[in-house]
N, C-alpha and C positions, 0 to 999 in steps of 0.2 A: 625722409620727407617730412616737411613741417606739418603740424596738425592743422594749420589753417588751410593749406593746400589740399590735404586729405578731405577736410570738410567740404571744400568747394567741389571736389570731384563727386563726393557722395550726394551733395545737394543736387548736382546735375542729374545724376541717376535717379534720385527720388522724384525729380520733376519730369522724368521721362525724356531726358535729353542726353545725347552722347556728350560727355563733358569735354572731349577732345575736339569734336567737330562742331558742336552746337546744333546738330541735326536731331530731330525727334527719333527716339528709339522705335524700332519696328513693333507693331502691336503684339507679335508673338514673343518678344523679348522677355526673359525671366524678370527683368527689372520693371516690367509693366504689370506684374501680378500684384494684386492688392496686399497680400501678406508681406511681400518683399518691400513694397513701398512703405508700409507701416513700420517695418523693421528699420529701414533707412532713416525715416523721420524720428523714430525712437532714439537711435544712436546720435543723430544730429542734435536732438533736444538735450540729451545727456551731456554732450560736448559743450553746448552753449551754457548749460547750468554750471558745469565745472569752471568754465571760463568766467562766468559772472561771479561765482564764489571766490575765485582766485583774485579777481580784480576788486572785490568788495572789501577793501582794507578797513573801511569805516563801519562795517556791518555791526549792528548792535549799539553803536555809539549814539548818544543824544544829538538831536539837531539843534544847532545854535540859531539865533535869530538871523545872523548874517548869512548862514548857509541856506536857510529857508528863503531869504530874500533873493539870493543868487539863483536858487532853484526856480523860483517864480519868474525871474527875469529871463533865464535861459529857456524855460518852457514857453513863455510869452513871445520870445524871439523865434520860436519855431524849431529849435534844435531837436533832433531825434532823441527819444527817451534813452536809447543805448548810449549816445554821446554824453548826455547829462549824467547817466549812471557812472560812466567811466570817469568823468571829471570829478564826481563827488566821492568816488571810491565806494560806491554802494551798488547793490543789485538793481536790475530793472524793476523787480517787484517792489523793492523798498522805495524807489522813486515814484512808482505809480501809486503806492499806498500813501506816501506823504502828500502827493498832489491831491489825492482824494480828501485827505484830512484837512488840506488847506482850501477846500471848497472848489477844486477843479474837477471833481468827479464826473460831472456831466460832459466835460470836454475831452476826457481821455477814454481810450479803449484799452482795457487790460489785456496784456499778452496772453495768448492761449498756449499753455504748456502741456 
């Protein structure tokens, strides 16, 4: 099984939905217990952080003026932060931080991890 599919299945369970049918899970389901929901979200967060790190080939590299201009153009065009991060080979956090440094702080909502 691909990790992406596994994450989709876990996300459904964490959201209280049967990932195979799309129907809400019964209230008495073990997946509706708060500790289980937190555990699923914890695992999903870790998977996302690993994926972000693997995709962040430019992590730690200086930003060029051209890359900053492209970042602002993409953000201004309404592209999702995740898409911008992938295009730049940087993490979501790096993109959010750079946007903040470029005066876009009031316009973005930092990801909750």
